[in-house]
C-alpha positions in Angstrom: 2.7 0.0 15.9 2.7 2.7 13.8 -0.9 2.2 12.1 -3.8 2.6 14.8 -6.8 0.6 14.1 -8.8 4.3 13.4 -6.3 4.9 11.3 -6.6 1.8 9.0 -10.4 2.2 9.2 -10.0 5.4 7.9 -7.5 4.4 5.2 -9.9 1.8 3.7 -12.8 3.8 4.1 -11.1 6.3 1.9 -9.7 3.8 -0.9 -11.7 0.6 0.1 -15.6 0.3 -0.1 -16.3 0.7 3.4 -13.7 1.1 7.1 -14.9 -3.1 7.7 -14.0 -4.2 3.6 -10.0 -5.2 4.2 -9.7 -7.4 1.2 -10.6 -4.8 -1.6 -7.5 -4.4 -4.1 -7.5 -0.4 -3.4 -7.9 -0.7 0.1 -4.7 -3.3 0.1 -2.5 -0.9 -2.5 -3.5 1.9 -0.1 -2.1 0.0 3.2 1.2 -1.3 1.3 1.6 1.9 -0.1 1.4 3.0 4.0 3.6 0.5 5.3 6.5 0.8 2.3 6.6 4.5 3.3 7.2 3.8 7.1 9.9 1.2 6.6 11.3 3.6 3.8 11.5 6.5 6.6 12.9 3.3 9.0 16.0 2.5 6.4 16.9 5.9 6.0 17.9 5.9 9.8 19.0 2.4 10.4 20.6 1.2 7.0 22.0 -2.0 8.1 18.6 -3.2 8.6 18.8 -5.3 6.4 15.6 -7.8 7.5 13.5 -4.7 7.0 15.0 -4.1 3.6 13.9 -7.7 2.7 10.8 -7.0 3.6 10.3 -4.0 1.8 11.1 -5.2 -1.6 8.2 -7.7 -0.8 5.8 -5.5 0.2 7.1 -3.6 -3.5 6.5 -6.8 -5.0 3.1 -7.2 -3.4 1.7 -4.0 -4.3 3.3 -4.2 -8.4 1.6 -7.3 -8.4 -2.2 -6.3 -6.8 -1.5 -3.0 -9.3 -1.2 -5.2 -12.5 -4.2 -7.6 -11.2 -6.1 -4.4 -10.9 -4.9 -2.9 -14.4 -5.9 -6.1 -15.8 -9.4 -6.2 -14.5 -10.4 -2.7 -14.5 -8.2 -0.1 -15.8 -10.5 2.7 -14.7 -10.2 2.2 -10.9 -6.1 1.3 -11.9 -5.4 4.9 -12.5 -7.6 6.5 -9.8 -5.9 4.5 -7.4 -2.3 5.7 -9.1 -3.4 9.4 -9.1 -5.0 9.4 -5.4 -1.6 7.4 -3.9 0.8 9.8 -6.1 2.3 6.4 -7.8 4.4 5.9 -10.8 5.3 3.2 -13.0 
């Protein structure tokens, strides 16, 4: 698998509230960003993998909806996560 258990825990510890808090919005956005980067690299070498392309589009949509939710709920946390992950709108 592309992401080990320890890497996931580090990701959630860095962006979420703790290493076991997998449900926080920031942690989910960080995880989706990592998965999007992995699938994007995969698609660069496998151009005709349409199932992965569809899953990439769905992940981007999920991340966008979480970012919209976070922007409505707390604009400061939204700006922090966008700056940390290097996202743009």
